[in-house]
C-alpha positions as CSV (number, residue, x, y, z in Angstrom):
1,M,169.1,93.0,120.8
2,I,168.3,91.2,117.5
3,R,169.0,94.4,115.6
4,D,172.4,94.8,117.0
5,T,173.1,91.1,116.0
6,W,172.1,91.9,112.4
7,R,174.3,95.1,112.3
8,A,177.3,93.2,113.5
9,I,176.8,90.4,110.9
10,L,176.3,93.1,108.2
11,V,179.5,94.8,109.5
12,L,181.5,91.7,109.1
13,V,180.1,90.9,105.7
14,V,180.7,94.4,104.3
15,G,184.3,94.3,105.8
16,G,185.0,91.1,104.4
17,L,183.8,92.1,101.0
18,L,186.0,95.3,101.1
19,M,188.8,93.6,102.2
20,E,188.4,91.2,99.2
21,A,188.0,94.0,96.7
22,S,190.8,96.0,97.9
23,G,193.1,93.0,97.9
24,L,194.3,93.1,101.5
25,R,194.2,89.5,101.9
26,Q,197.5,87.8,101.6
27,Q,198.1,85.7,98.5
28,P,199.3,82.2,98.8
29,P,203.0,81.8,98.2
30,A,203.8,80.8,94.6
31,P,205.2,77.3,94.4
32,A,209.0,76.9,94.5
33,P,210.6,75.7,91.1
34,A,211.9,72.2,91.2
35,P,215.5,72.1,91.7
36,Q,217.5,71.2,88.4
37,W,220.4,68.6,88.7
38,G,223.5,69.0,86.8
39,Y,225.8,72.0,86.1
40,Q,224.4,75.3,85.3
41,H,226.3,78.2,83.9
42,Q,225.6,81.3,85.9
43,P,226.5,84.6,84.1
44,A,228.8,87.0,85.9
45,V,226.9,89.8,87.5
46,Y,228.8,92.9,88.1
47,P,227.5,95.4,90.5
48,V,226.2,98.8,89.1
49,Y,227.3,102.0,90.8
50,A,225.1,105.1,90.5
51,N,227.2,108.3,90.4
52,P,225.7,110.7,93.0
53,E,224.3,114.1,91.7
54,P,226.9,116.7,92.7
55,D,225.8,119.0,95.4
56,R,224.8,122.4,94.0
57,P,224.4,124.8,97.0
58,L,224.1,127.9,94.4
59,R,221.4,126.3,92.5
60,R,219.4,125.6,95.9
61,I,219.9,129.2,97.3
62,G,218.8,130.6,93.8
63,A,215.6,128.5,93.6
64,A,214.7,129.5,97.4
65,F,215.1,133.3,96.3
66,V,213.0,132.6,93.3
67,E,210.4,130.9,95.5
68,L,210.5,133.7,97.9
69,G,210.1,136.3,95.2
70,D,207.1,134.5,93.5
71,S,205.5,134.4,97.1
72,M,206.1,138.0,97.7
73,I,204.6,138.9,94.4
74,G,201.7,136.9,95.0
75,A,201.2,138.5,98.3
76,I,201.6,141.9,96.9
77,R,198.8,141.3,94.1
78,R,196.2,140.0,96.6
């Protein structure tokens, strides 16, 4: 029974050390900045729109055929 107790204590100690080393413990939140009184100029923020990549079905089909051909060549060589 004493050996099991020591094992349990060692498991807790090692687990705590591993959590500390891996950074799994939550860090305390950073203090909020103090509010500033008076007028503050906020620059205008414009949304940024990303242009989606055009769909290229022929390129996907071609890539699939090239991959299939490479696989078949690899299977024939073996």
